MISELO-425973 format. One record per residue (C-alpha): chain; residue number from 1; x, y, z. Coordinates in steps of 0.2 Angstrom, whole numbers. Layout:
N
<site mol="A" seq="NUM" px="X" py="Y" pz="Z"/>
...
REM end
This chain:
360
<site mol="A" seq="1" px="112" py="-92" pz="48"/>
<site mol="A" seq="2" px="97" py="-96" pz="37"/>
<site mol="A" seq="3" px="98" py="-111" pz="36"/>
<site mol="A" seq="4" px="96" py="-113" pz="57"/>
<site mol="A" seq="5" px="78" py="-104" pz="52"/>
<site mol="A" seq="6" px="71" py="-118" pz="41"/>
<site mol="A" seq="7" px="63" py="-130" pz="54"/>
<site mol="A" seq="8" px="51" py="-113" pz="59"/>
<site mol="A" seq="9" px="47" py="-111" pz="41"/>
<site mol="A" seq="10" px="43" py="-128" pz="40"/>
<site mol="A" seq="11" px="31" py="-124" pz="58"/>
<site mol="A" seq="12" px="24" py="-110" pz="50"/>
<site mol="A" seq="13" px="18" py="-120" pz="33"/>
<site mol="A" seq="14" px="10" py="-133" pz="43"/>
<site mol="A" seq="15" px="0" py="-119" pz="51"/>
<site mol="A" seq="16" px="-3" py="-112" pz="36"/>
<site mol="A" seq="17" px="-9" py="-128" pz="30"/>
<site mol="A" seq="18" px="-21" py="-132" pz="45"/>
<site mol="A" seq="19" px="-28" py="-115" pz="43"/>
<site mol="A" seq="20" px="-32" py="-120" pz="26"/>
<site mol="A" seq="21" px="-39" py="-136" pz="29"/>
<site mol="A" seq="22" px="-52" py="-129" pz="44"/>
<site mol="A" seq="23" px="-59" py="-116" pz="30"/>
<site mol="A" seq="24" px="-60" py="-131" pz="18"/>
<site mol="A" seq="25" px="-70" py="-140" pz="29"/>
<site mol="A" seq="26" px="-81" py="-124" pz="33"/>
<site mol="A" seq="27" px="-76" py="-126" pz="52"/>
<site mol="A" seq="28" px="-71" py="-110" pz="47"/>
<site mol="A" seq="29" px="-83" py="-99" pz="37"/>
<site mol="A" seq="30" px="-81" py="-89" pz="22"/>
<site mol="A" seq="31" px="-93" py="-73" pz="18"/>
<site mol="A" seq="32" px="-93" py="-69" pz="-1"/>
<site mol="A" seq="33" px="-99" py="-53" pz="-2"/>
<site mol="A" seq="34" px="-116" py="-50" pz="-13"/>
<site mol="A" seq="35" px="-108" py="-36" pz="-24"/>
<site mol="A" seq="36" px="-90" py="-35" pz="-33"/>
<site mol="A" seq="37" px="-76" py="-36" pz="-20"/>
<site mol="A" seq="38" px="-58" py="-33" pz="-26"/>
<site mol="A" seq="39" px="-45" py="-39" pz="-14"/>
<site mol="A" seq="40" px="-29" py="-29" pz="-16"/>
<site mol="A" seq="41" px="-14" py="-38" pz="-7"/>
<site mol="A" seq="42" px="3" py="-48" pz="-9"/>
<site mol="A" seq="43" px="12" py="-64" pz="-2"/>
<site mol="A" seq="44" px="26" py="-54" pz="7"/>
<site mol="A" seq="45" px="28" py="-43" pz="20"/>
<site mol="A" seq="46" px="25" py="-22" pz="18"/>
<site mol="A" seq="47" px="34" py="-13" pz="4"/>
<site mol="A" seq="48" px="26" py="-20" pz="-10"/>
<site mol="A" seq="49" px="17" py="-2" pz="-14"/>
<site mol="A" seq="50" px="-3" py="-7" pz="-9"/>
<site mol="A" seq="51" px="-8" py="7" pz="-2"/>
<site mol="A" seq="52" px="-5" py="18" pz="-19"/>
<site mol="A" seq="53" px="-12" py="6" pz="-29"/>
<site mol="A" seq="54" px="-26" py="4" pz="-20"/>
<site mol="A" seq="55" px="-28" py="24" pz="-21"/>
<site mol="A" seq="56" px="-26" py="20" pz="-40"/>
<site mol="A" seq="57" px="-38" py="6" pz="-42"/>
<site mol="A" seq="58" px="-52" py="17" pz="-32"/>
<site mol="A" seq="59" px="-48" py="33" pz="-43"/>
<site mol="A" seq="60" px="-52" py="21" pz="-57"/>
<site mol="A" seq="61" px="-69" py="16" pz="-50"/>
<site mol="A" seq="62" px="-73" py="32" pz="-44"/>
<site mol="A" seq="63" px="-69" py="42" pz="-61"/>
<site mol="A" seq="64" px="-82" py="29" pz="-72"/>
<site mol="A" seq="65" px="-98" py="32" pz="-58"/>
<site mol="A" seq="66" px="-93" py="16" pz="-48"/>
<site mol="A" seq="67" px="-99" py="18" pz="-29"/>
<site mol="A" seq="68" px="-83" py="13" pz="-20"/>
<site mol="A" seq="69" px="-78" py="8" pz="-2"/>
<site mol="A" seq="70" px="-62" py="5" pz="4"/>
<site mol="A" seq="71" px="-62" py="-9" pz="20"/>
<site mol="A" seq="72" px="-44" py="-14" pz="28"/>
<site mol="A" seq="73" px="-41" py="-19" pz="45"/>
<site mol="A" seq="74" px="-33" py="-3" pz="54"/>
<site mol="A" seq="75" px="-16" py="-9" pz="57"/>
<site mol="A" seq="76" px="-8" py="-2" pz="75"/>
<site mol="A" seq="77" px="-23" py="8" pz="78"/>
<site mol="A" seq="78" px="-28" py="8" pz="99"/>
<site mol="A" seq="79" px="-47" py="6" pz="94"/>
<site mol="A" seq="80" px="-56" py="-10" pz="90"/>
<site mol="A" seq="81" px="-70" py="-15" pz="80"/>
<site mol="A" seq="82" px="-79" py="-4" pz="66"/>
<site mol="A" seq="83" px="-76" py="11" pz="62"/>
<site mol="A" seq="84" px="-80" py="24" pz="48"/>
<site mol="A" seq="85" px="-66" py="35" pz="43"/>
<site mol="A" seq="86" px="-69" py="53" pz="42"/>
<site mol="A" seq="87" px="-59" py="69" pz="39"/>
<site mol="A" seq="88" px="-56" py="73" pz="58"/>
<site mol="A" seq="89" px="-51" py="54" pz="63"/>
<site mol="A" seq="90" px="-35" py="52" pz="69"/>
<site mol="A" seq="91" px="-18" py="37" pz="67"/>
<site mol="A" seq="92" px="-22" py="31" pz="85"/>
<site mol="A" seq="93" px="-41" py="31" pz="81"/>
<site mol="A" seq="94" px="-37" py="21" pz="64"/>
<site mol="A" seq="95" px="-19" py="18" pz="60"/>
<site mol="A" seq="96" px="-11" py="27" pz="45"/>
<site mol="A" seq="97" px="-18" py="19" pz="29"/>
<site mol="A" seq="98" px="-37" py="24" pz="32"/>
<site mol="A" seq="99" px="-31" py="43" pz="33"/>
<site mol="A" seq="100" px="-22" py="44" pz="17"/>
<site mol="A" seq="101" px="-37" py="35" pz="10"/>
<site mol="A" seq="102" px="-48" py="47" pz="17"/>
<site mol="A" seq="103" px="-38" py="63" pz="14"/>
<site mol="A" seq="104" px="-37" py="58" pz="-5"/>
<site mol="A" seq="105" px="-53" py="56" pz="-9"/>
<site mol="A" seq="106" px="-64" py="64" pz="5"/>
<site mol="A" seq="107" px="-83" py="63" pz="3"/>
<site mol="A" seq="108" px="-81" py="54" pz="-14"/>
<site mol="A" seq="109" px="-75" py="37" pz="-6"/>
<site mol="A" seq="110" px="-81" py="28" pz="10"/>
<site mol="A" seq="111" px="-66" py="19" pz="21"/>
<site mol="A" seq="112" px="-69" py="10" pz="35"/>
<site mol="A" seq="113" px="-58" py="-1" pz="47"/>
<site mol="A" seq="114" px="-64" py="-18" pz="52"/>
<site mol="A" seq="115" px="-53" py="-34" pz="63"/>
<site mol="A" seq="116" px="-65" py="-43" pz="54"/>
<site mol="A" seq="117" px="-68" py="-40" pz="37"/>
<site mol="A" seq="118" px="-85" py="-48" pz="36"/>
<site mol="A" seq="119" px="-92" py="-39" pz="49"/>
<site mol="A" seq="120" px="-86" py="-23" pz="42"/>
<site mol="A" seq="121" px="-92" py="-28" pz="26"/>
<site mol="A" seq="122" px="-109" py="-31" pz="31"/>
<site mol="A" seq="123" px="-112" py="-15" pz="40"/>
<site mol="A" seq="124" px="-104" py="-5" pz="26"/>
<site mol="A" seq="125" px="-118" py="-14" pz="14"/>
<site mol="A" seq="126" px="-131" py="-10" pz="27"/>
<site mol="A" seq="127" px="-126" py="8" pz="28"/>
<site mol="A" seq="128" px="-123" py="10" pz="12"/>
<site mol="A" seq="129" px="-134" py="-1" pz="0"/>
<site mol="A" seq="130" px="-128" py="11" pz="-15"/>
<site mol="A" seq="131" px="-112" py="3" pz="-15"/>
<site mol="A" seq="132" px="-104" py="-5" pz="-29"/>
<site mol="A" seq="133" px="-87" py="-10" pz="-25"/>
<site mol="A" seq="134" px="-79" py="-14" pz="-10"/>
<site mol="A" seq="135" px="-58" py="-14" pz="-10"/>
<site mol="A" seq="136" px="-51" py="-24" pz="3"/>
<site mol="A" seq="137" px="-34" py="-18" pz="8"/>
<site mol="A" seq="138" px="-20" py="-32" pz="13"/>
<site mol="A" seq="139" px="-34" py="-45" pz="11"/>
<site mol="A" seq="140" px="-25" py="-61" pz="3"/>
<site mol="A" seq="141" px="-23" py="-70" pz="19"/>
<site mol="A" seq="142" px="-40" py="-65" pz="26"/>
<site mol="A" seq="143" px="-50" py="-79" pz="22"/>
<site mol="A" seq="144" px="-66" py="-74" pz="29"/>
<site mol="A" seq="145" px="-70" py="-67" pz="13"/>
<site mol="A" seq="146" px="-71" py="-74" pz="-3"/>
<site mol="A" seq="147" px="-66" py="-58" pz="-15"/>
<site mol="A" seq="148" px="-74" py="-59" pz="-35"/>
<site mol="A" seq="149" px="-56" py="-52" pz="-39"/>
<site mol="A" seq="150" px="-40" py="-55" pz="-31"/>
<site mol="A" seq="151" px="-25" py="-44" pz="-35"/>
<site mol="A" seq="152" px="-7" py="-49" pz="-33"/>
<site mol="A" seq="153" px="6" py="-35" pz="-27"/>
<site mol="A" seq="154" px="25" py="-41" pz="-29"/>
<site mol="A" seq="155" px="41" py="-29" pz="-30"/>
<site mol="A" seq="156" px="50" py="-30" pz="-45"/>
<site mol="A" seq="157" px="67" py="-29" pz="-33"/>
<site mol="A" seq="158" px="59" py="-44" pz="-23"/>
<site mol="A" seq="159" px="48" py="-53" pz="-32"/>
<site mol="A" seq="160" px="38" py="-66" pz="-22"/>
<site mol="A" seq="161" px="44" py="-80" pz="-35"/>
<site mol="A" seq="162" px="62" py="-78" pz="-28"/>
<site mol="A" seq="163" px="56" py="-77" pz="-9"/>
<site mol="A" seq="164" px="54" py="-90" pz="5"/>
<site mol="A" seq="165" px="43" py="-93" pz="17"/>
<site mol="A" seq="166" px="45" py="-83" pz="35"/>
<site mol="A" seq="167" px="57" py="-84" pz="47"/>
<site mol="A" seq="168" px="69" py="-88" pz="30"/>
<site mol="A" seq="169" px="62" py="-75" pz="19"/>
<site mol="A" seq="170" px="46" py="-63" pz="20"/>
<site mol="A" seq="171" px="33" py="-74" pz="13"/>
<site mol="A" seq="172" px="17" py="-76" pz="21"/>
<site mol="A" seq="173" px="12" py="-89" pz="11"/>
<site mol="A" seq="174" px="19" py="-101" pz="1"/>
<site mol="A" seq="175" px="25" py="-95" pz="-18"/>
<site mol="A" seq="176" px="11" py="-107" pz="-24"/>
<site mol="A" seq="177" px="-2" py="-95" pz="-15"/>
<site mol="A" seq="178" px="0" py="-84" pz="-32"/>
<site mol="A" seq="179" px="-12" py="-97" pz="-41"/>
<site mol="A" seq="180" px="-26" py="-88" pz="-32"/>
<site mol="A" seq="181" px="-24" py="-72" pz="-40"/>
<site mol="A" seq="182" px="-32" py="-65" pz="-55"/>
<site mol="A" seq="183" px="-21" py="-55" pz="-60"/>
<site mol="A" seq="184" px="-2" py="-53" pz="-52"/>
<site mol="A" seq="185" px="4" py="-35" pz="-54"/>
<site mol="A" seq="186" px="22" py="-31" pz="-53"/>
<site mol="A" seq="187" px="24" py="-16" pz="-44"/>
<site mol="A" seq="188" px="41" py="-2" pz="-46"/>
<site mol="A" seq="189" px="45" py="-7" pz="-61"/>
<site mol="A" seq="190" px="61" py="2" pz="-71"/>
<site mol="A" seq="191" px="47" py="16" pz="-79"/>
<site mol="A" seq="192" px="57" py="12" pz="-96"/>
<site mol="A" seq="193" px="48" py="-2" pz="-102"/>
<site mol="A" seq="194" px="59" py="-18" pz="-105"/>
<site mol="A" seq="195" px="54" py="-31" pz="-115"/>
<site mol="A" seq="196" px="68" py="-42" pz="-112"/>
<site mol="A" seq="197" px="63" py="-40" pz="-89"/>
<site mol="A" seq="198" px="45" py="-43" pz="-97"/>
<site mol="A" seq="199" px="47" py="-61" pz="-105"/>
<site mol="A" seq="200" px="59" py="-64" pz="-89"/>
<site mol="A" seq="201" px="47" py="-60" pz="-77"/>
<site mol="A" seq="202" px="33" py="-70" pz="-86"/>
<site mol="A" seq="203" px="44" py="-86" pz="-87"/>
<site mol="A" seq="204" px="48" py="-85" pz="-67"/>
<site mol="A" seq="205" px="31" py="-82" pz="-63"/>
<site mol="A" seq="206" px="22" py="-98" pz="-74"/>
<site mol="A" seq="207" px="4" py="-89" pz="-76"/>
<site mol="A" seq="208" px="-10" py="-98" pz="-77"/>
<site mol="A" seq="209" px="-20" py="-97" pz="-92"/>
<site mol="A" seq="210" px="-34" py="-87" pz="-81"/>
<site mol="A" seq="211" px="-22" py="-74" pz="-75"/>
<site mol="A" seq="212" px="-15" py="-57" pz="-80"/>
<site mol="A" seq="213" px="0" py="-50" pz="-77"/>
<site mol="A" seq="214" px="4" py="-29" pz="-76"/>
<site mol="A" seq="215" px="19" py="-19" pz="-73"/>
<site mol="A" seq="216" px="18" py="-3" pz="-64"/>
<site mol="A" seq="217" px="32" py="12" pz="-59"/>
<site mol="A" seq="218" px="31" py="25" pz="-47"/>
<site mol="A" seq="219" px="29" py="42" pz="-51"/>
<site mol="A" seq="220" px="36" py="57" pz="-39"/>
<site mol="A" seq="221" px="24" py="72" pz="-37"/>
<site mol="A" seq="222" px="30" py="88" pz="-30"/>
<site mol="A" seq="223" px="36" py="92" pz="-12"/>
<site mol="A" seq="224" px="21" py="98" pz="-2"/>
<site mol="A" seq="225" px="25" py="106" pz="16"/>
<site mol="A" seq="226" px="16" py="97" pz="29"/>
<site mol="A" seq="227" px="13" py="108" pz="43"/>
<site mol="A" seq="228" px="18" py="128" pz="34"/>
<site mol="A" seq="229" px="9" py="128" pz="15"/>
<site mol="A" seq="230" px="17" py="143" pz="15"/>
<site mol="A" seq="231" px="35" py="135" pz="14"/>
<site mol="A" seq="232" px="42" py="135" pz="-5"/>
<site mol="A" seq="233" px="41" py="118" pz="-15"/>
<site mol="A" seq="234" px="55" py="124" pz="-29"/>
<site mol="A" seq="235" px="70" py="115" pz="-26"/>
<site mol="A" seq="236" px="79" py="115" pz="-43"/>
<site mol="A" seq="237" px="89" py="129" pz="-40"/>
<site mol="A" seq="238" px="107" py="132" pz="-42"/>
<site mol="A" seq="239" px="114" py="128" pz="-22"/>
<site mol="A" seq="240" px="104" py="112" pz="-20"/>
<site mol="A" seq="241" px="98" py="106" pz="-4"/>
<site mol="A" seq="242" px="102" py="94" pz="10"/>
<site mol="A" seq="243" px="90" py="83" pz="13"/>
<site mol="A" seq="244" px="86" py="75" pz="30"/>
<site mol="A" seq="245" px="75" py="59" pz="26"/>
<site mol="A" seq="246" px="65" py="55" pz="41"/>
<site mol="A" seq="247" px="52" py="38" pz="36"/>
<site mol="A" seq="248" px="43" py="23" pz="44"/>
<site mol="A" seq="249" px="40" py="12" pz="29"/>
<site mol="A" seq="250" px="43" py="-6" pz="24"/>
<site mol="A" seq="251" px="54" py="-1" pz="9"/>
<site mol="A" seq="252" px="63" py="17" pz="8"/>
<site mol="A" seq="253" px="76" py="11" pz="-2"/>
<site mol="A" seq="254" px="67" py="18" pz="-21"/>
<site mol="A" seq="255" px="62" py="34" pz="-9"/>
<site mol="A" seq="256" px="81" py="36" pz="-3"/>
<site mol="A" seq="257" px="87" py="33" pz="-20"/>
<site mol="A" seq="258" px="73" py="45" pz="-27"/>
<site mol="A" seq="259" px="77" py="60" pz="-14"/>
<site mol="A" seq="260" px="99" py="57" pz="-19"/>
<site mol="A" seq="261" px="93" py="65" pz="-36"/>
<site mol="A" seq="262" px="87" py="81" pz="-28"/>
<site mol="A" seq="263" px="100" py="85" pz="-15"/>
<site mol="A" seq="264" px="119" py="88" pz="-14"/>
<site mol="A" seq="265" px="118" py="76" pz="2"/>
<site mol="A" seq="266" px="106" py="65" pz="10"/>
<site mol="A" seq="267" px="106" py="60" pz="28"/>
<site mol="A" seq="268" px="94" py="44" pz="32"/>
<site mol="A" seq="269" px="83" py="42" pz="46"/>
<site mol="A" seq="270" px="74" py="26" pz="43"/>
<site mol="A" seq="271" px="61" py="15" pz="54"/>
<site mol="A" seq="272" px="53" py="0" pz="55"/>
<site mol="A" seq="273" px="36" py="0" pz="42"/>
<site mol="A" seq="274" px="21" py="10" pz="54"/>
<site mol="A" seq="275" px="33" py="15" pz="68"/>
<site mol="A" seq="276" px="26" py="28" pz="79"/>
<site mol="A" seq="277" px="40" py="40" pz="81"/>
<site mol="A" seq="278" px="42" py="46" pz="96"/>
<site mol="A" seq="279" px="50" py="63" pz="106"/>
<site mol="A" seq="280" px="67" py="54" pz="108"/>
<site mol="A" seq="281" px="65" py="52" pz="88"/>
<site mol="A" seq="282" px="61" py="69" pz="85"/>
<site mol="A" seq="283" px="72" py="75" pz="95"/>
<site mol="A" seq="284" px="90" py="65" pz="88"/>
<site mol="A" seq="285" px="81" py="72" pz="70"/>
<site mol="A" seq="286" px="81" py="90" pz="77"/>
<site mol="A" seq="287" px="98" py="90" pz="84"/>
<site mol="A" seq="288" px="105" py="84" pz="69"/>
<site mol="A" seq="289" px="98" py="94" pz="57"/>
<site mol="A" seq="290" px="103" py="111" pz="67"/>
<site mol="A" seq="291" px="121" py="103" pz="68"/>
<site mol="A" seq="292" px="121" py="101" pz="50"/>
<site mol="A" seq="293" px="131" py="115" pz="40"/>
<site mol="A" seq="294" px="122" py="122" pz="28"/>
<site mol="A" seq="295" px="106" py="135" pz="26"/>
<site mol="A" seq="296" px="101" py="123" pz="13"/>
<site mol="A" seq="297" px="93" py="110" pz="22"/>
<site mol="A" seq="298" px="75" py="101" pz="23"/>
<site mol="A" seq="299" px="67" py="87" pz="31"/>
<site mol="A" seq="300" px="57" py="75" pz="18"/>
<site mol="A" seq="301" px="46" py="63" pz="24"/>
<site mol="A" seq="302" px="32" py="52" pz="13"/>
<site mol="A" seq="303" px="12" py="56" pz="12"/>
<site mol="A" seq="304" px="12" py="38" pz="23"/>
<site mol="A" seq="305" px="22" py="46" pz="38"/>
<site mol="A" seq="306" px="12" py="61" pz="38"/>
<site mol="A" seq="307" px="0" py="57" pz="50"/>
<site mol="A" seq="308" px="11" py="50" pz="64"/>
<site mol="A" seq="309" px="21" py="65" pz="63"/>
<site mol="A" seq="310" px="4" py="75" pz="67"/>
<site mol="A" seq="311" px="4" py="63" pz="82"/>
<site mol="A" seq="312" px="2" py="78" pz="98"/>
<site mol="A" seq="313" px="16" py="71" pz="107"/>
<site mol="A" seq="314" px="28" py="77" pz="92"/>
<site mol="A" seq="315" px="18" py="89" pz="83"/>
<site mol="A" seq="316" px="24" py="105" pz="91"/>
<site mol="A" seq="317" px="43" py="100" pz="92"/>
<site mol="A" seq="318" px="39" py="99" pz="70"/>
<site mol="A" seq="319" px="29" py="115" pz="66"/>
<site mol="A" seq="320" px="42" py="126" pz="63"/>
<site mol="A" seq="321" px="54" py="117" pz="55"/>
<site mol="A" seq="322" px="55" py="114" pz="34"/>
<site mol="A" seq="323" px="48" py="98" pz="33"/>
<site mol="A" seq="324" px="39" py="93" pz="17"/>
<site mol="A" seq="325" px="31" py="78" pz="10"/>
<site mol="A" seq="326" px="31" py="69" pz="-8"/>
<site mol="A" seq="327" px="16" py="61" pz="-15"/>
<site mol="A" seq="328" px="17" py="46" pz="-28"/>
<site mol="A" seq="329" px="5" py="40" pz="-42"/>
<site mol="A" seq="330" px="7" py="23" pz="-49"/>
<site mol="A" seq="331" px="7" py="22" pz="-67"/>
<site mol="A" seq="332" px="5" py="5" pz="-80"/>
<site mol="A" seq="333" px="13" py="0" pz="-92"/>
<site mol="A" seq="334" px="2" py="0" pz="-109"/>
<site mol="A" seq="335" px="11" py="-6" pz="-126"/>
<site mol="A" seq="336" px="8" py="-21" pz="-137"/>
<site mol="A" seq="337" px="19" py="-33" pz="-126"/>
<site mol="A" seq="338" px="5" py="-31" pz="-111"/>
<site mol="A" seq="339" px="-5" py="-35" pz="-122"/>
<site mol="A" seq="340" px="-21" py="-29" pz="-109"/>
<site mol="A" seq="341" px="-24" py="-13" pz="-100"/>
<site mol="A" seq="342" px="-26" py="-13" pz="-82"/>
<site mol="A" seq="343" px="-38" py="2" pz="-83"/>
<site mol="A" seq="344" px="-49" py="-8" pz="-98"/>
<site mol="A" seq="345" px="-44" py="-25" pz="-86"/>
<site mol="A" seq="346" px="-54" py="-17" pz="-69"/>
<site mol="A" seq="347" px="-67" py="-7" pz="-77"/>
<site mol="A" seq="348" px="-73" py="-22" pz="-90"/>
<site mol="A" seq="349" px="-73" py="-35" pz="-76"/>
<site mol="A" seq="350" px="-84" py="-21" pz="-64"/>
<site mol="A" seq="351" px="-95" py="-20" pz="-78"/>
<site mol="A" seq="352" px="-98" py="-39" pz="-82"/>
<site mol="A" seq="353" px="-100" py="-43" pz="-64"/>
<site mol="A" seq="354" px="-112" py="-31" pz="-57"/>
<site mol="A" seq="355" px="-125" py="-40" pz="-51"/>
<site mol="A" seq="356" px="-138" py="-24" pz="-51"/>
<site mol="A" seq="357" px="-128" py="-14" pz="-63"/>
<site mol="A" seq="358" px="-134" py="9" pz="-64"/>
<site mol="A" seq="359" px="-122" py="10" pz="-78"/>
<site mol="A" seq="360" px="-124" py="7" pz="-95"/>
REM end
């Protein structure tokens, strides 16, 4: 079947070439921000771990004394234009990812959404002239801004070098676009480092002399109640729980595999990425939950899904249920094979490229 899609992939490829040509002859203009700008992006559709890696990088910079902002489109929000995110914003206002960023950092981080990233950056710099670094969320295909550093993320289980252009595969650009990246991060790598796997990835990517390669893995943290903060979150009991997984993320397989280790049975409710849960979805979940013949049962979701569960149209159905989310961290492999530490790479780059460096 996929062979029938190749003509459409060719049409998509021609469109990408034409778009790139318009920028090369300056019919479409690129904006180069006057401060350090780091793009965190990918070549394929979602599921590469962009949000937790952006959080990791933002925290790294903030902990080293830098003033940081994140700007993103605000996917599936119902508003338009530039909006600075505050703690009272909703998923309809700014999208789910922007809320996750703001809730993780509060006033320590400036977060804004704007379809036109160049316009958004200019507004941020006008309002916050003390900013040192701007992180661009999912901007590798946003050619209107030319970042100083490009970080390319690729899922270990679905690496870009084994994928194909849409609609045959999941790539939003040809594989060769990886050459624009300054560093490539293979995400969701096994937590136990393997030199054999590392060498295999290095050979497949064929790094350019200026490019760096990093490997990261996911670390799952303790379950946290979504609505009732008094719920018990210790599930290491002799009577393991039944877990109802309720998610709308691009790649839910790793999350489900983790939950399988925590329960005696896993009931899966997996929706497409960024799906706004409906009353019908919730009623189906509640019926399945109530009908399951066990008293030890809970509902578990991801941190990214929480803002959508708080939507007024469905929240009242959920507040009395035992619902938890699982926060995650990303961690990087740092050893002799890697040759370079991600934290040091980022901090050294920012320090060396600050136009107005206030940190010695």
